[in-house]
Structures are given as structure tokens and as C-alpha cells.
N, C-alpha and C positions, 0 to 999 in steps of 0.2 A: 505493501502500501505507500503511494507515496502523494502528500499535499500538493494540496494545487493551488491553494488559498487559505490565507491565513489572515482575519480580520477581528480586531479588537474593538469593541465597542466602547463610545465614553463612557458608559454606565457600569462597565467592568464586568459586563457579562462577555465572556466568552462565546463567538462563534466562527465555525471551523466549519469550509468545505474542502473535503476531501477528494480527491477521485481515486475509484477501487477498479482494478482492473485484475483479469483473470484469463488464462487460458485455455481454451479449448483443442482437444485432440484424437482424431478418430483413426484408426491404424489395421487393418488387416494382415498378421504375422504369419499368416501362414503356414499356421504349428512350428513356426519358429525354424521353417526353413529355408533355405535362402535362394536364393538364384544358383550357387551354386551346388545343387542340390545336399547342400550340407545342412544338418540339425545341429543350431548354433543358440540358444538361449541367449548367451551372455551376448551376442549381437543385437539382440530384442532388447536387453537392456542396455547397453550403449544409445541404442537410437531414444530409446524412451527419457534418458539424461540428457539426451541433447537439445530434445521438445521441452523439458521440464514442465509438462502442463499439470495443472488441477485437478483438470479431468480430463480422463481418456475413457475413450470406448475400446477394445479389443475386438477384434473377430478372429474365426480362425482357432479358438485357442485350443489345441488338444492336452489337455491335464493332465498327464501321464506323469508318473514320480521319477523325479530329479533328484539323485544322490537320497538324503532323508527328507527330502521336501517336496511337494507338488510344485508342477509348472508353476501354476497362479500363485502359491505362495511365494515363490522364488522372484518372483518378476514383484511382488510387493514387497518383499524384503529388502532386493537391491534397489529400489526406487523410493521406498519410505512411504509411497501410498497406502492406503485401503484395496481392498480387492472384494470385489464379490462376483461371484461364478452366476451366468446362466447359462447353462446346456442344455444341447436341443437334440444334443443324442446321449444317452444311458447307455454305456457300456461295463460290462462285469470289471473289467479293468481298467478302465480308463475313461473320461466324459467328453465331450468336445463342444463348441459354442462360443456365445457371446462371455463378456467379462468388462466389468467395470473398475478403473482406478480413478480413486478421487483421492486428494486432501482435506475435503471440506467436509463438516460434520453432515452426517446422515440420518433424514426425517425418518423417512418410509421407504421401502424398497420391495418392487412386486419385480415376480416374470410373467412374465405375457408370452403366451400360446400363441404363433401365429400360421402353425401348422396348419397344411391341407391335403387331402387325400390324394395316397401314392405320389406325393413327393418327402422332397427331403425336410425333414421337418427344421422349422425357423421358427425365432422367437425376438423377443426384446427385453432390455431392463426397464424398467420405469422406476425412477427415483427423482425425491423431494430432498433436493440440500439445499444445506443453509450456508448461503453467502452473506456474511457480513450482517446476519438480520433479514434475509429477504431471502422468501421460497424462491427457489432453483428449480425448475422440474427439465430433469435430461431423460430422455428416451434413447435407448441405444440399441442399434437391431444389426440387422444382415437379412435382407430380403431375399427373397426366393428367384430362379433364373428366367422363366418364364413370364410374358407379359400378364396375362390372366394372374397368376398370383401375386405379381406386385400390384396391381391392385386392387385384388380384395385386402390383400398388409398391409396399404398403407389407407384405406379407410378404417380399417381396425386402430392405426397409430393415430389417424386424426381424430378418432372418437376421444381419445385419453387427453387430449387438452380442453377439455369441455368437465373433468374427472375434479378439478379443485383451483383453486386461487393462487396466482403465481405471479411474481413479478417477472421474473423471465423463463423463457420457454423453448429447447433447444432439442431438437431430434440431431442424430447424428452416429454415422455408421456407412455400411456396404451398401447400399442401397441396390446395384446391379441396374443400374438401368440404364440402358442402353440408346434407349428410343429417347432424343432430347426434346421433343415435341408431344410425349405420352401420355397418356391421360394421369399416371400419377404422380409426374414433373408439374404438369396444369396442376392438377389439385394441390402439389404442395407450396408454388410460390401463389398462389390466390391466400390459403392463411400464412404464409411467411413472408411472401413479399419477393421481390427478384434478389438474386442471392450469384453473387459468380460461381463458375464451372469450373476451376481447376483442374487438367487431366493429371491422374494418378496411378492409370494400369496402362498397360505394366511398366514394373519400375524402371526398366533399365531405358525403355525408352516410352513416354507414359503417351498414350494415344484418348485412353478414355475416361472421362470422371465417372468414376463407379463411387469413390466415396465420398460421400455430401456432409456438412455441418449447417444447421437452420436455426435462425436465430429469432424468435419476436419477444419484445420490438425489435425489429427489424434495426432501427439506429442505435441499438445496444451494440453491435459488434461491428469496431473498428478495423478489421483486418482481420482477411483470409486469405492462406496462402498454402502452398505443399512445402513438407520439412523435404528438400531433395537435396541430403547429406551422399556424399558418396559412399557412407556404412548403409544408409536406409534402401540406396540404390541397391545392394548386392543380399540385404538381409531379410526382406520379405520379395515378394513380386507384384504387392503394391506400397505406393509410398504415404506416409500418410498424410493427411490433411489440419490443419492449424488454424484455431481462429482465438483474435483478442475480444473481448467483452469488457468495458466500461461502465462505469454507475457510478451516481453520485451519491456523495455522504453527508447529511449536515447534521454537526451538531452543534446544541445550544443549551447554556445553561444544565449542561448533565444528564440530557436527553437527547441520546443520538437515534436518527432517522434515518434512514437510507431510500434512496429512489433510483430506480434504474432509469437511463435516455427514454423520455418520457412518446417522442413525436416517432412517430413511424414513416420515414419518409419514401422506403419503397427504394431508393438508387441504391446503384451497386457502391461496390468499395472501391 
């Protein structure tokens, strides 16, 4: 947190205005198997440390034992972030699916089943986090490969944003949406407003914007960029996507009040 303004009033009351920043990221880690075909969780940790995000949605987390701990526990330990699993495939030996890493206090956490008959099981993690006294609604997901799947899944996800009050709402993950003008993206733009579409896949030569971050109100997002480091290009088949969020916190006479940017312009970053 970095204070943007400090005002001292003549009546000796202290009026502080601070700009609060947060970093979000989404990263399909491809089960920690890199572009060279090698399983190397250390490279995944290295990319996560480079990003230094406050909230990270992970996809394709193959949570098998790694030494004395599970893979997700290892990622949590090495990054210092709390980890929450959202498996979509339950196996006898290990689970596979989504995960959420965060350093923010967690208020509620639910797993949403987005699976459809005869298709690979899919899901989402629906979390309510505390960001400096504000409710931050986070939905982290990995959608299906067929257009019909994604249409049904996006409808279900958009319904979650009517389930409770939140100062800010976020949808992030691997949406697998190849059709830039398909109905799922039109519906998401209608709810969240226009957002840039940086290319993230394949990591070595990105051609497709499969990984997305959407924020409401749109004006709270101050930047959106691919994390394109040499390590990220080899650690997975996807590049991570990062967003910066900003809010304004006011404190007067010992009573802090935090508010997100209130005007949603719909303009691109």
C-alpha cells in the first residue's frame, strides 16, 4: 500500500487518502510440465515468484505427492500464499483441476461444478476475499473445449455475480475461447465491459487469447499484461496473464472507509 495524498485539516483532524493496489494473475501450469516435456515444479514456483501476485488462479494442477507434500502444498509453501484446491477429476492416487492462491483473508469459499454429460469435468472456485475491508468476489475457472460447453458454463458463472454484494468482482482463468466474437465473450463483455485480449497460448509463440481476466467495475483495472519472461516461456504451454487493480481508501478520525473506483467507463487499458 502506498499513500497517494496526506491532508492535515485546520481542526487537527487527520484526513488520509491512500491508493491501494493489488495484482491478480491467472496461470495454466500444465501440470508443471514445461515446453521441453520435463516435469519441474521449481520452474512453476519461479514464475509465480516473478509475478508476485496477491491472487492467482491456477489451472491443470495435477496434485500428486511431491516428496513429503502434495504439489499444491509445495506451491503454497514456496510462494507464501494460502492455497485452495478445486479438483475436477478425483483419482485414487491424486486429483486434478483448479486451484486458488491468495495472500488476502478468505471470507467464503465454494466449489462450482460446471461439468456436462460426456465431457471432461470442469469447475470453478468461487471465493469472497477481504481486500482492505472491501469484499472482493473472485471466480477462478477452466472452461470446456467445445463452444456449446462454454455457452452453458458462462451462463452459470454470470449467475454467480448476482449472489451477493461485493465492491469488486473478478472472473479469471483459462476460458478456452477461440471464437473471438462468440456468444460467451459477447456476454462477458456485456457484464464486465470491454477488456484487452493479450495472447497467451502457445507460450513460445502466442497466437490465441485463451487466458482472461475480467473486472467489474472496469475502471478498477489499471493494467493488463502477459507475463512473458524466458522462464515463463518454458515452464508451461501457457503464459500467465496479470492485472493490476486500484482502489481508494479514505481514513478520517479513526474510521477507515475503502471504496473501489466507482465509474465504469468501459474503455480499454
